[in-house]
Structures are given as C-alpha cells and as structure tokens.
All heavy atoms as an XYZ file, in Angstrom:
752
protein
N      25.181     -4.051    -37.044
C      24.224     -3.885    -35.975
C      22.909     -4.502    -36.327
O      22.399     -4.247    -37.430
C      24.137     -2.391    -35.647
C      23.446     -2.088    -34.348
C      23.610     -0.632    -34.050
N      22.433      0.068    -34.451
C      21.797      0.941    -33.725
N      22.350      1.289    -32.566
N      20.706      1.534    -34.118
N      22.289     -5.225    -35.439
C      20.999     -5.867    -35.740
C      19.856     -4.958    -35.415
O      19.968     -4.065    -34.579
C      20.882     -7.201    -34.941
O      20.854     -6.920    -33.565
N      18.715     -5.152    -36.063
C      17.575     -4.294    -35.817
C      16.994     -4.537    -34.431
O      17.256     -5.540    -33.767
C      16.526     -4.751    -36.866
C      16.971     -6.062    -37.351
C      18.448     -6.211    -37.060
N      16.199     -3.587    -33.928
C      15.621     -3.769    -32.562
C      14.745     -4.985    -32.517
O      14.235     -5.512    -33.512
C      14.760     -2.504    -32.423
C      15.210     -1.541    -33.435
C      15.852     -2.330    -34.548
N      14.574     -5.455    -31.296
C      13.799     -6.715    -31.052
C      12.394     -6.599    -31.639
O      11.888     -7.568    -32.210
C      13.759     -6.995    -29.524
C      12.956     -8.220    -29.118
C      13.560     -9.460    -29.769
C      12.904     -8.367    -27.639
N      11.716     -5.461    -31.490
C      10.371     -5.364    -32.020
C      10.273     -5.512    -33.491
O       9.409     -6.089    -34.055
C       9.749     -3.962    -31.569
C       9.569     -3.809    -30.090
C      10.855     -3.227    -29.425
O      11.883     -3.103    -30.068
N      10.734     -2.907    -28.176
N      11.334     -4.908    -34.155
C      11.357     -5.033    -35.635
C      11.634     -6.484    -36.029
O      10.946     -7.026    -36.956
C      12.501     -4.145    -36.234
O      12.273     -2.789    -35.802
C      12.535     -4.192    -37.713
N      12.563     -7.136    -35.371
C      12.804     -8.594    -35.675
C      11.567     -9.373    -35.442
O      11.255    -10.339    -36.184
C      13.965     -9.067    -34.807
C      15.307     -8.525    -35.248
C      16.440     -9.236    -34.521
N      16.244     -9.266    -33.063
C      17.047     -8.710    -32.225
N      18.080     -8.035    -32.616
N      16.780     -8.808    -30.915
N      10.834     -9.091    -34.380
C       9.632     -9.809    -34.088
C       8.563     -9.685    -35.202
O       7.948    -10.673    -35.625
C       9.039     -9.332    -32.752
O       7.811     -9.980    -32.440
N       8.326     -8.449    -35.656
C       7.377     -8.215    -36.725
C       7.815     -8.897    -38.008
O       6.974     -9.550    -38.712
C       7.203     -6.729    -36.961
N       9.070     -8.836    -38.343
C       9.573     -9.469    -39.581
C       9.472    -10.982    -39.476
O       9.045    -11.676    -40.418
C      11.016     -9.048    -39.871
C      11.066     -7.541    -40.285
C      11.667     -9.871    -40.973
C      12.453     -6.925    -40.348
N       9.785    -11.504    -38.288
C       9.737    -12.970    -38.083
C       8.248    -13.442    -38.236
O       7.969    -14.480    -38.841
C      10.216    -13.391    -36.690
O      11.615    -13.110    -36.631
N       7.333    -12.659    -37.690
C       5.932    -12.968    -37.780
C       5.493    -12.933    -39.280
O       4.716    -13.835    -39.694
C       5.076    -12.033    -36.985
C       3.637    -12.322    -37.131
N       3.001    -13.359    -36.481
C       2.645    -11.732    -37.897
C       1.744    -13.369    -36.834
N       1.498    -12.420    -37.712
N       5.952    -11.953    -40.028
C       5.564    -11.895    -41.442
C       6.098    -13.140    -42.170
O       5.317    -13.764    -42.926
C       6.240    -10.631    -42.081
C       6.132    -10.676    -43.572
C       4.954    -10.338    -44.191
C       7.233    -11.019    -44.370
C       4.853    -10.346    -45.606
C       7.098    -11.020    -45.741
C       5.920    -10.686    -46.331
N       7.330    -13.531    -41.986
C       7.840    -14.706    -42.671
C       7.153    -16.002    -42.280
O       6.806    -16.841    -43.115
C       9.384    -14.854    -42.431
C      10.216    -13.927    -43.252
C      11.161    -13.085    -42.626
C      10.047    -13.797    -44.594
C      11.881    -12.227    -43.326
C      10.799    -12.880    -45.344
C      11.738    -12.081    -44.698
N       6.830    -16.138    -40.968
C       6.082    -17.296    -40.506
C       4.708    -17.336    -41.140
O       4.265    -18.340    -41.662
C       5.978    -17.292    -39.026
C       5.141    -18.430    -38.373
C       5.738    -19.777    -38.716
C       4.963    -18.218    -36.874
N       4.016    -16.170    -41.120
C       2.676    -16.153    -41.721
C       2.664    -16.459    -43.196
O       1.751    -17.214    -43.686
C       2.049    -14.733    -41.509
O       1.902    -14.485    -40.148
N       3.636    -15.931    -43.949
C       3.678    -16.207    -45.364
C       4.022    -17.651    -45.691
O       3.489    -18.214    -46.667
C       4.661    -15.245    -46.059
C       4.275    -13.787    -46.056
S       2.703    -13.416    -46.794
C       1.620    -13.263    -45.377
N       4.802    -18.272    -44.805
C       5.139    -19.679    -45.004
C       3.935    -20.554    -44.700
O       3.714    -21.550    -45.364
C       6.298    -20.088    -44.088
N       3.116    -20.103    -43.733
C       1.935    -20.899    -43.365
C       0.783    -20.684    -44.348
O      -0.142    -21.486    -44.383
C       1.486    -20.527    -41.942
C       2.409    -21.016    -40.884
C       1.989    -20.602    -39.516
O       1.392    -19.559    -39.349
N       2.344    -21.404    -38.492
N       0.785    -19.510    -45.011
C      -0.330    -19.207    -45.954
C       0.172    -18.731    -47.300
O       0.155    -17.547    -47.683
C      -1.131    -18.053    -45.335
C      -1.714    -18.401    -44.008
N      -2.809    -19.234    -43.822
C      -1.322    -18.078    -42.737
C      -3.070    -19.360    -42.564
N      -2.175    -18.696    -41.863
N       0.689    -19.720    -48.099
C       1.297    -19.355    -49.384
C       0.267    -18.739    -50.362
O       0.624    -18.014    -51.233
C       1.810    -20.695    -49.955
C       1.133    -21.764    -49.178
C       0.773    -21.139    -47.835
N      -1.001    -19.003    -50.143
C      -2.038    -18.378    -50.997
C      -2.132    -16.895    -50.782
O      -2.333    -16.118    -51.727
C      -3.433    -19.060    -50.815
C      -4.085    -18.742    -49.504
C      -3.554    -19.479    -48.249
O      -2.622    -20.239    -48.375
O      -4.114    -19.211    -47.152
N      -1.889    -16.425    -49.571
C      -1.852    -14.975    -49.256
C      -0.612    -14.357    -49.865
O      -0.660    -13.278    -50.447
C      -2.000    -14.760    -47.746
C      -3.341    -15.159    -47.287
C      -1.654    -13.321    -47.376
C      -3.546    -15.127    -45.772
N       0.507    -15.063    -49.756
C       1.747    -14.572    -50.354
C       1.567    -14.447    -51.842
O       1.972    -13.436    -52.411
C       2.892    -15.552    -50.005
C       4.279    -15.239    -50.652
C       4.764    -13.877    -50.202
C       5.242    -16.323    -50.360
N       0.937    -15.431    -52.479
C       0.777    -15.364    -53.942
C      -0.085    -14.196    -54.360
O       0.146    -13.489    -55.321
C       0.180    -16.692    -54.450
N      -1.198    -13.958    -53.579
C      -2.090    -12.857    -53.889
C      -1.354    -11.496    -53.711
O      -1.516    -10.565    -54.514
C      -3.299    -12.897    -52.954
C      -4.353    -11.912    -53.318
C      -5.657    -12.133    -52.506
C      -6.684    -11.097    -52.789
N      -7.884    -11.305    -52.025
N      -0.527    -11.347    -52.653
C       0.254    -10.161    -52.418
C       1.254     -9.958    -53.546
O       1.422     -8.847    -54.047
C       0.899    -10.198    -51.062
N       1.941    -11.011    -53.944
C       2.908    -10.892    -55.030
C       2.237    -10.480    -56.349
O       2.786     -9.684    -57.057
C       3.646    -12.218    -55.215
C       4.776    -12.146    -56.220
C       5.883    -11.237    -55.769
O       6.436    -11.386    -54.697
N       6.208    -10.215    -56.581
N       1.056    -11.031    -56.601
C       0.333    -10.677    -57.777
C      -0.045     -9.158    -57.805
O       0.057     -8.491    -58.805
C      -0.922    -11.531    -57.956
C      -1.704    -11.308    -59.208
C      -2.892    -12.225    -59.284
C      -3.678    -11.955    -60.589
N      -4.772    -12.879    -60.729
N      -0.467     -8.647    -56.635
C      -0.794     -7.292    -56.479
C       0.457     -6.386    -56.745
O       0.431     -5.391    -57.447
C      -1.375     -6.969    -55.116
C      -1.784     -5.491    -54.940
C      -2.409     -5.189    -53.626
O      -1.639     -5.164    -52.639
O      -3.682     -5.094    -53.560
N       1.564     -6.763    -56.149
C       2.830     -6.029    -56.332
C       3.226     -6.023    -57.808
O       3.575     -5.009    -58.367
C       3.917     -6.597    -55.442
C       3.614     -6.253    -53.978
C       5.319     -5.966    -55.816
C       4.580     -6.937    -52.983
N       3.182     -7.187    -58.387
C       3.578     -7.287    -59.835
C       2.698     -6.441    -60.691
O       3.106     -5.833    -61.639
C       3.551     -8.751    -60.282
C       4.619     -9.623    -59.662
O       5.604     -9.033    -59.147
O       4.506    -10.851    -59.739
N       1.393     -6.401    -60.370
C       0.467     -5.589    -61.199
C       0.657     -4.104    -61.063
O       0.464     -3.357    -61.984
N       1.161     -3.624    -59.948
C       1.384     -2.255    -59.662
C       2.781     -1.772    -60.006
O       3.009     -0.782    -60.617
C       1.057     -1.848    -58.198
C       1.457     -0.436    -57.870
C      -0.454     -2.093    -57.916
N       3.734     -2.605    -59.618
C       5.155     -2.204    -59.714
C       5.829     -2.826    -60.851
O       6.757     -2.270    -61.468
C       5.871     -2.533    -58.385
C       7.348     -2.235    -58.444
C       5.265     -1.791    -57.195
N       5.498     -4.114    -61.138
C       6.195     -4.853    -62.199
C       7.460     -5.478    -61.629
O       7.642     -5.643    -60.478
N       8.348     -5.848    -62.598
C       9.577     -6.535    -62.208
C      10.801     -5.586    -62.124
O      11.854     -6.016    -61.640
C       9.913     -7.683    -63.200
C       8.874     -8.734    -63.238
O       7.945     -8.746    -62.405
N       9.060     -9.704    -64.106
N      10.648     -4.362    -62.543
C      11.837     -3.462    -62.708
C      12.276     -2.767    -61.463
O      13.364     -2.211    -61.411
N      11.426     -2.759    -60.404
C      11.774     -1.933    -59.228
C      11.071     -2.490    -57.971
O      10.145     -3.316    -58.148
C      11.461     -0.527    -59.378
C       9.987     -0.190    -59.511
C       9.672      1.276    -59.678
N       8.285      1.595    -59.823
C       7.476      1.782    -58.758
N       7.912      1.796    -57.544
N       6.187      2.039    -58.981
N      11.489     -2.078    -56.845
C      10.805     -2.408    -55.599
C       9.694     -1.415    -55.313
O       9.766     -0.279    -55.779
C      11.825     -2.431    -54.454
C      12.898     -3.469    -54.525
C      13.919     -3.249    -53.369
C      12.289     -4.874    -54.372
N       8.690     -1.789    -54.566
C       7.637     -0.835    -54.179
C       8.208      0.276    -53.307
O       9.181      0.077    -52.561
C       6.661     -1.679    -53.383
C       7.002     -3.136    -53.639
C       8.405     -3.170    -54.058
N       7.614      1.439    -53.409
C       8.025      2.575    -52.516
C       6.768      2.999    -51.759
O       5.643      2.489    -51.969
C       8.532      3.741    -53.373
O       7.410      4.240    -54.175
C       9.658      3.369    -54.316
N       6.959      3.948    -50.834
C       5.861      4.469    -50.100
C       4.825      5.156    -50.948
O       3.629      5.189    -50.644
C       6.354      5.431    -49.010
C       6.987      4.735    -47.831
C       8.362      4.859    -47.662
C       6.246      3.936    -46.973
C       8.942      4.166    -46.546
C       6.842      3.298    -45.913
C       8.203      3.401    -45.660
N       5.238      5.661    -52.092
C       4.299      6.311    -53.022
C       3.336      5.263    -53.637
O       2.267      5.605    -54.104
C       5.011      7.047    -54.140
C       5.690      8.298    -53.693
C       6.973      8.081    -52.885
O       7.705      7.074    -53.100
O       7.229      8.912    -52.015
N       3.704      3.968    -53.634
C       2.842      2.886    -54.161
C       1.836      2.373    -53.183
O       0.983      1.620    -53.518
C       3.780      1.726    -54.647
C       4.699      2.096    -55.714
O       4.254      2.703    -56.689
O       5.906      1.723    -55.608
N       1.978      2.783    -51.923
C       1.197      2.218    -50.864
C      -0.323      2.308    -51.123
O      -1.053      1.336    -50.880
C       1.524      2.935    -49.510
C       0.893      2.287    -48.335
C       1.407      2.977    -47.101
N       0.859      2.285    -45.929
C       1.098      2.617    -44.723
N       2.012      3.577    -44.474
N       0.601      1.958    -43.707
N      -0.812      3.439    -51.592
C      -2.258      3.574    -51.863
C      -2.729      2.586    -52.968
O      -3.937      2.231    -52.977
C      -2.568      4.953    -52.288
N      -1.853      2.166    -53.835
C      -2.198      1.284    -54.928
C      -2.014     -0.211    -54.508
O      -2.249     -1.099    -55.304
C      -1.308      1.558    -56.106
O      -1.484      2.883    -56.563
N      -1.600     -0.424    -53.270
C      -1.319     -1.817    -52.808
C      -2.144     -2.117    -51.533
O      -1.574     -2.385    -50.463
C       0.182     -2.027    -52.534
C       1.122     -1.864    -53.758
C       2.563     -1.772    -53.261
C       0.938     -3.021    -54.686
N      -3.467     -2.044    -51.607
C      -4.259     -2.209    -50.344
C      -4.099     -3.552    -49.672
O      -4.100     -3.627    -48.448
C      -5.659     -1.946    -50.836
C      -5.667     -2.242    -52.284
C      -4.300     -1.859    -52.724
N      -3.951     -4.628    -50.463
C      -3.805     -5.982    -49.891
C      -2.496     -6.091    -49.141
O      -2.451     -6.580    -48.009
C      -3.937     -7.038    -50.978
C      -4.130     -8.433    -50.411
C      -5.344     -8.840    -49.904
C      -3.049     -9.319    -50.471
C      -5.500    -10.134    -49.388
C      -3.207    -10.620    -49.961
C      -4.434    -10.997    -49.433
O      -4.603    -12.255    -48.948
N      -1.409     -5.624    -49.751
C      -0.110     -5.662    -49.135
C      -0.108     -4.778    -47.885
O       0.459     -5.147    -46.835
C       1.028     -5.294    -50.110
C       2.327     -5.146    -49.399
C       1.113     -6.265    -51.243
N      -0.725     -3.638    -47.993
C      -0.809     -2.730    -46.819
C      -1.538     -3.397    -45.677
O      -1.129     -3.265    -44.521
C      -1.501     -1.436    -47.242
C      -1.429     -0.361    -46.209
O      -0.309     -0.118    -45.697
O      -2.432      0.289    -45.919
N      -2.601     -4.120    -45.991
C      -3.331     -4.853    -44.888
C      -2.469     -5.918    -44.274
O      -2.556     -6.123    -43.039
C      -4.619     -5.423    -45.490
N      -1.649     -6.557    -45.081
C      -0.768     -7.644    -44.538
C       0.252     -6.971    -43.540
O       0.460     -7.493    -42.469
C      -0.038     -8.396    -45.661
C      -1.024     -9.244    -46.431
C       1.109     -9.236    -45.079
C      -0.442     -9.869    -47.686
N       0.829     -5.842    -43.961
C       1.781     -5.147    -43.133
C       1.081     -4.762    -41.804
O       1.616     -4.917    -40.690
C       2.362     -3.940    -43.859
C       3.172     -3.065    -42.902
C       3.218     -4.405    -45.011
N      -0.092     -4.134    -41.906
C      -0.796     -3.702    -40.751
C      -1.159     -4.844    -39.800
O      -1.072     -4.734    -38.601
C      -2.034     -2.950    -41.092
C      -1.819     -1.611    -41.672
C      -3.112     -0.885    -42.053
C      -2.822      0.491    -42.655
N      -4.075      1.123    -43.088
N      -1.521     -5.986    -40.355
C      -1.827     -7.169    -39.539
C      -0.581     -7.691    -38.829
O      -0.647     -8.036    -37.678
C      -2.461     -8.235    -40.429
C      -2.853     -9.495    -39.659
C      -3.974     -9.275    -38.707
O      -4.568     -8.195    -38.619
O      -4.288    -10.244    -37.941
N       0.563     -7.733    -39.515
C       1.795     -8.169    -38.850
C       2.154     -7.208    -37.701
O       2.599     -7.633    -36.661
C       2.913     -8.240    -39.868
S       2.782     -9.618    -40.968
N       1.989     -5.937    -37.928
C       2.326     -4.905    -36.857
C       1.280     -5.019    -35.727
O       1.619     -4.802    -34.535
C       2.365     -3.559    -37.427
C       3.499     -3.268    -38.350
C       3.387     -1.907    -38.950
C       4.853     -3.433    -37.666
N       0.048     -5.379    -36.025
C      -0.990     -5.511    -35.015
C      -0.690     -6.675    -34.141
O      -0.698     -6.574    -32.912
C      -2.391     -5.637    -35.630
C      -3.512     -5.767    -34.582
C      -4.815     -6.154    -35.251
N      -4.846     -7.514    -35.695
C      -5.086     -8.554    -34.931
N      -5.321     -8.408    -33.598
N      -5.141     -9.790    -35.418
N      -0.370     -7.794    -34.771
C      -0.093     -9.049    -33.960
C       1.265     -8.983    -33.243
O       1.366     -9.413    -32.113
C      -0.151    -10.278    -34.913
C      -1.601    -10.477    -35.346
C       0.378    -11.516    -34.229
C      -1.786    -11.519    -36.353
N       2.241     -8.374    -33.837
C       3.555     -8.269    -33.258
C       3.893     -6.834    -33.145
O       4.787     -6.271    -33.807
C       4.548     -8.999    -34.225
O       5.800     -9.030    -33.641
N       3.196     -6.177    -32.243
C       3.303     -4.749    -32.047
C       4.744     -4.263    -31.837
O       5.491     -4.808    -31.026
C       2.476     -4.301    -30.877
O       2.557     -2.930    -30.666
N       5.169     -3.208    -32.556
C       6.561     -2.702    -32.445
C       6.753     -1.847    -31.274
O       7.855     -1.459    -30.917
C       6.794     -1.879    -33.713
C       5.389     -1.469    -34.103
C       4.465     -2.530    -33.646
N       5.709     -1.595    -30.455
C       5.827     -0.776    -29.237
C       5.124     -1.531    -28.168
O       4.100     -2.187    -28.370
C       5.224      0.630    -29.384
C       6.023      1.457    -30.390
C       3.791      0.612    -29.756
N       5.615     -1.415    -26.904
C       4.910     -2.035    -25.823
C       3.527     -1.370    -25.576
O       3.410     -0.164    -25.575
C       5.805     -1.794    -24.600
C       6.877     -0.882    -25.052
C       6.805     -0.741    -26.535
N       2.516     -2.180    -25.388
C       1.149     -1.674    -25.288
C       0.659     -1.885    -23.863
O      -0.528     -1.857    -23.576
C       0.205     -2.284    -26.286
C       0.515     -1.933    -27.735
C      -0.439     -2.654    -28.636
C       0.455     -0.441    -27.962
N       1.522     -2.173    -22.890
C       1.100     -2.418    -21.546
C       0.916     -1.150    -20.778
O       1.288     -1.014    -19.602
N       0.293     -0.139    -21.395
C       0.038      1.110    -20.693
C      -1.146      1.002    -19.768
O      -2.134      0.309    -20.130
C      -0.253      2.244    -21.769
C       0.953      2.457    -22.739
C       0.475      3.469    -23.801
C       2.117      2.982    -22.044
N      -1.102      1.657    -18.623
C      -2.243      1.554    -17.741
C      -3.408      2.343    -18.233
O      -3.307      3.305    -18.970
C      -1.718      2.205    -16.436
C      -0.610      3.094    -16.891
C       0.001      2.427    -18.112
N      -4.611      1.938    -17.792
C      -5.859      2.594    -18.167
C      -6.598      2.892    -16.829
O      -6.515      2.124    -15.886
C      -6.800      1.728    -19.013
C      -6.157      1.171    -20.288
C      -6.050      2.261    -21.289
N      -5.818      1.783    -22.642
C      -4.621      1.645    -23.170
N      -3.571      1.992    -22.498
N      -4.442      1.192    -24.389
N      -7.304      3.954    -16.751
C      -8.122      4.327    -15.599
C      -9.588      4.038    -15.936
O     -10.106      4.511    -16.952
C      -7.912      5.807    -15.223
C      -8.571      6.112    -13.887
C      -8.042      7.313    -13.162
N      -6.643      7.500    -13.065
C      -5.864      7.020    -12.139
N      -6.379      6.289    -11.143
N      -4.599      7.308    -12.085
N     -10.216      3.267    -15.050
C     -11.595      2.900    -15.284
C     -12.459      4.142    -15.057
O     -12.340      4.860    -14.054
C     -12.019      1.790    -14.271
C     -11.140      0.533    -14.459
C     -13.496      1.435    -14.408
C     -11.221     -0.089    -15.826
N     -13.367      4.432    -16.003
C     -14.184      5.657    -15.946
C     -15.488      5.492    -15.251
O     -16.157      6.428    -14.965
C     -14.395      6.178    -17.384
O     -15.062      5.198    -18.160
C     -13.068      6.605    -18.031
N     -15.888      4.228    -15.019
C     -17.137      3.981    -14.292
C     -17.027      2.622    -13.591
O     -16.264      1.784    -14.028
C     -18.363      3.985    -15.224
C     -18.254      3.018    -16.388
C     -19.433      3.158    -17.348
O     -19.679      4.286    -17.774
O     -19.990      2.124    -17.692
N     -17.797      2.419    -12.549
C     -17.803      1.144    -11.850
C     -18.022      0.022    -12.875
O     -18.796      0.174    -13.798
C     -18.891      1.084    -10.763
C     -18.602      1.999     -9.573
O     -17.414      2.409     -9.467
O     -19.506      2.209     -8.792
N     -17.393     -1.113    -12.662
C     -17.457     -2.240    -13.638
C     -17.315     -3.516    -12.855
O     -16.778     -3.580    -11.800
C     -16.344     -2.088    -14.635
C     -16.656     -2.830    -15.926
O     -17.454     -3.767    -15.942
N     -16.009     -2.472    -17.036
N     -17.865     -4.606    -13.462
C     -17.665     -5.976    -12.952
C     -17.111     -6.773    -14.031
O     -17.611     -6.778    -15.179
C     -19.040     -6.530    -12.468
C     -18.815     -8.011    -11.989
C     -19.641     -5.702    -11.381
N     -16.007     -7.477    -13.764
C     -15.343     -8.369    -14.729
C     -15.160     -9.676    -14.056
O     -14.466     -9.821    -13.062
C     -14.066     -7.761    -15.228
C     -13.335     -8.631    -16.203
C     -13.791     -8.744    -17.527
C     -12.203     -9.388    -15.850
C     -13.133     -9.575    -18.436
C     -11.560    -10.204    -16.696
C     -12.058    -10.294    -18.022
O     -11.392    -11.129    -18.915
N     -15.719    -10.747    -14.612
C     -15.649    -12.108    -14.067
C     -15.944    -12.146    -12.575
O     -15.132    -12.598    -11.780
C     -14.295    -12.720    -14.390
C     -14.036    -12.984    -15.862
C     -12.768    -13.732    -16.144
C     -12.610    -14.024    -17.615
N     -11.359    -14.776    -17.854
N     -17.064    -11.554    -12.243
C     -17.565    -11.496    -10.828
C     -16.629    -10.670     -9.906
O     -16.734    -10.747     -8.726
C     -17.719    -12.891    -10.210
C     -18.771    -13.695    -10.977
O     -19.805    -13.088    -11.375
O     -18.601    -14.947    -11.109
N     -15.711     -9.875    -10.477
C     -14.839     -9.005     -9.708
C     -15.218     -7.555     -9.888
O     -15.234     -7.085    -11.010
C     -13.366     -9.226    -10.137
C     -12.395     -8.424     -9.406
C     -12.223     -8.927     -7.994
O     -12.162    -10.085     -7.700
N     -12.152     -7.994     -7.018
N     -15.589     -6.920     -8.770
C     -15.979     -5.509     -8.849
C     -14.755     -4.624     -9.003
O     -13.734     -4.792     -8.272
C     -16.743     -5.120     -7.572
C     -17.081     -3.609     -7.497
C     -18.052     -3.129     -8.368
C     -16.393     -2.743     -6.671
C     -18.373     -1.744     -8.346
C     -16.746     -1.446     -6.650
C     -17.713     -0.931     -7.476
N     -14.824     -3.706     -9.991
C     -13.696     -2.715    -10.249
C     -14.268     -1.358    -10.119
O     -15.092     -0.914    -10.934
C     -13.077     -2.950    -11.644
C     -12.641     -4.396    -11.858
C     -11.908     -2.013    -11.879
C     -12.242     -4.790    -13.223
N     -13.914     -0.630     -9.050
C     -14.486      0.673     -8.830
C     -13.995      1.749     -9.772
O     -12.837      1.660    -10.302
C     -14.141      1.017     -7.363
C     -12.976      0.204     -7.049
C     -13.078     -1.070     -7.912
N     -14.815      2.732    -10.066
C     -14.430      3.879    -10.892
C     -13.146      4.513    -10.358
O     -12.956      4.568     -9.168
C     -15.567      4.890    -10.860
C     -15.224      6.163    -11.717
C     -16.370      7.139    -11.584
C     -16.004      8.427    -12.303
N     -17.071      9.434    -12.311
N     -12.251      4.847    -11.308
C     -10.968      5.481    -10.901
C      -9.825      4.526    -10.725
O      -8.674      4.917    -10.523
N     -10.132      3.183    -10.750
C      -9.096      2.180    -10.575
C      -8.156      2.220    -11.774
O      -8.530      2.285    -12.893
C      -9.672      0.803    -10.446
O     -10.550      0.769     -9.318
C      -8.583     -0.268    -10.253
N      -6.820      2.110    -11.438
C      -5.812      2.028    -12.548
C      -5.599      0.584    -12.830
O      -5.273     -0.257    -11.944
C      -4.498      2.653    -12.031
C      -3.454      2.965    -13.035
C      -3.928      3.977    -14.122
C      -2.212      3.512    -12.345
N      -5.797      0.139    -14.115
C      -5.615     -1.252    -14.497
C      -4.552     -1.392    -15.559
O      -4.310     -0.454    -16.350
C      -6.970     -1.869    -15.012
C      -7.966     -1.994    -13.918
C      -7.472     -1.108    -16.166
N      -3.841     -2.473    -15.569
C      -2.817     -2.800    -16.523
C      -3.269     -4.040    -17.249
O      -3.637     -5.050    -16.697
C      -1.466     -3.103    -15.872
C      -0.840     -1.907    -15.183
C      -1.293     -1.464    -13.894
C       0.063     -1.184    -15.847
C      -0.710     -0.358    -13.358
C       0.708     -0.095    -15.247
C       0.251      0.353    -13.998
N      -3.246     -3.949    -18.645
C      -3.563     -5.119    -19.452
C      -2.498     -6.152    -19.381
O      -1.290     -5.816    -19.239
N      -2.839     -7.387    -19.445
C      -1.856     -8.481    -19.411
C      -1.530     -8.836    -20.870
O      -2.294     -9.516    -21.516
C      -2.412     -9.668    -18.655
C      -1.435    -10.762    -18.495
O      -0.239    -10.613    -18.844
N      -1.857    -11.881    -18.005
N      -0.370     -8.444    -21.362
C      -0.019     -8.693    -22.757
C       0.489    -10.079    -22.944
O       1.211    -10.654    -22.319
C       1.079     -7.746    -23.237
C       0.504     -6.322    -23.374
O      -0.680     -6.152    -23.465
N       1.361     -5.317    -23.346
C-alpha cells in the first residue's frame, strides 16, 4: 500500500529540495553524523539535538502541507483588499 498523497508530496518536495541544494544536504548530513554517527538512524529523542534537520523537515511540511489548509475565515472588521470592500462578518476562503 502506498502512503497518502500528502505524505508523498512532502517527501517528493524534500528530495527535490535536497537535489537542488546539495550544500544544505551536506550541512544536514554533517549535523546528523555529529549527533548520531554511523551506527544508527536518528530517532525522535535526537530531535532536540538536530535543529538544522528539524528546520528542514518543518520547511518541507510548510511548503507541502500534509493537511488541506483551505479552511474558511470570518473577517472580524471591515477591510479593503485591492480596492475591494470586504464587510465585517464575511466568510472568506483562501486560494491555495
């Protein structure tokens, strides 16, 4: 069984980003090697000791969000956006 689409999207984004930025990949690998070494894979207990790798993971999840973020918002005060008046209480949907 294959992983959900959102998971595949985040993983694909990670691989694409690392291929486009090998210097970031090298810095992350150096951090992992310094904390974990060659004998094992990182675990969740290592997360606090891997701030650079943690930031890469968060960035991949931010760009390729694993959950739909098209939730509606209610405007709390009158607003104008690009010369368009939006009255207080209007329900708006972000365009993802």
